[in-house]
Legacy VTK file of the C-alpha trace (Angstrom):
# vtk DataFile Version 3.0
C-alpha trace
ASCII
DATASET POLYDATA
POINTS 65 float
-3.483 -10.151 -6.386
-5.749 -12.741 -7.946
-5.325 -14.989 -4.929
-6.170 -12.110 -2.599
-9.342 -11.284 -4.539
-10.314 -14.979 -4.706
-9.940 -15.290 -0.935
-12.289 -12.304 -0.441
-9.407 -10.151 0.804
-8.858 -6.636 -0.478
-5.313 -6.368 -1.837
-3.293 -3.217 -1.249
0.157 -2.415 -2.618
2.435 -0.787 -0.046
5.525 0.987 -1.325
7.905 1.332 1.605
11.045 3.387 2.146
9.806 6.262 0.040
12.483 8.413 1.651
15.098 6.452 -0.330
13.410 6.990 -3.692
14.247 9.922 -5.954
11.034 9.643 -7.999
8.137 8.354 -5.911
5.534 9.475 -8.452
7.127 7.335 -11.149
7.157 4.292 -8.864
3.508 4.786 -7.960
2.605 4.962 -11.663
4.547 1.744 -12.308
2.662 -0.015 -9.516
-0.672 1.284 -10.809
0.103 -0.157 -14.237
0.404 -3.691 -12.852
-2.065 -3.393 -9.981
-4.954 -1.789 -11.829
-7.780 -0.782 -9.498
-5.835 -1.560 -6.338
-4.915 1.108 -3.803
-1.236 2.080 -3.726
0.057 3.350 -0.402
3.416 5.073 -0.004
5.087 4.860 3.414
8.275 5.836 5.200
9.504 5.209 8.715
11.545 8.409 8.745
8.705 10.803 9.553
6.147 10.481 12.342
3.198 10.373 9.923
4.938 8.200 7.354
2.646 5.250 7.963
-0.648 7.118 8.361
-1.920 6.061 4.950
-1.940 2.401 5.911
-3.716 2.765 9.263
-7.178 2.858 7.712
-6.601 -0.646 6.294
-5.726 -2.145 9.683
-8.964 -2.723 11.544
-10.140 -5.222 14.128
-12.015 -8.116 12.583
-10.640 -7.286 9.171
-6.865 -7.629 9.437
-6.518 -8.968 12.996
-8.636 -10.307 15.822
LINES 1 66
65 0 1 2 3 4 5 6 7 8 9 10 11 12 13 14 15 16 17 18 19 20 21 22 23 24 25 26 27 28 29 30 31 32 33 34 35 36 37 38 39 40 41 42 43 44 45 46 47 48 49 50 51 52 53 54 55 56 57 58 59 60 61 62 63 64
């Protein structure tokens, strides 16, 4: 995370395969404890909208050209 901040990037933690987790809330809290102030996104490929939360971070000129 420090390297991302130093490079002027905005780090984001993506927790994938949420459909396989019995306690997503607990995992998000764990991630927040080590990634203070960084957005935590929970995704799954099982449902059609399972990746919607990450789409706002993928923009032309920011994450690809």
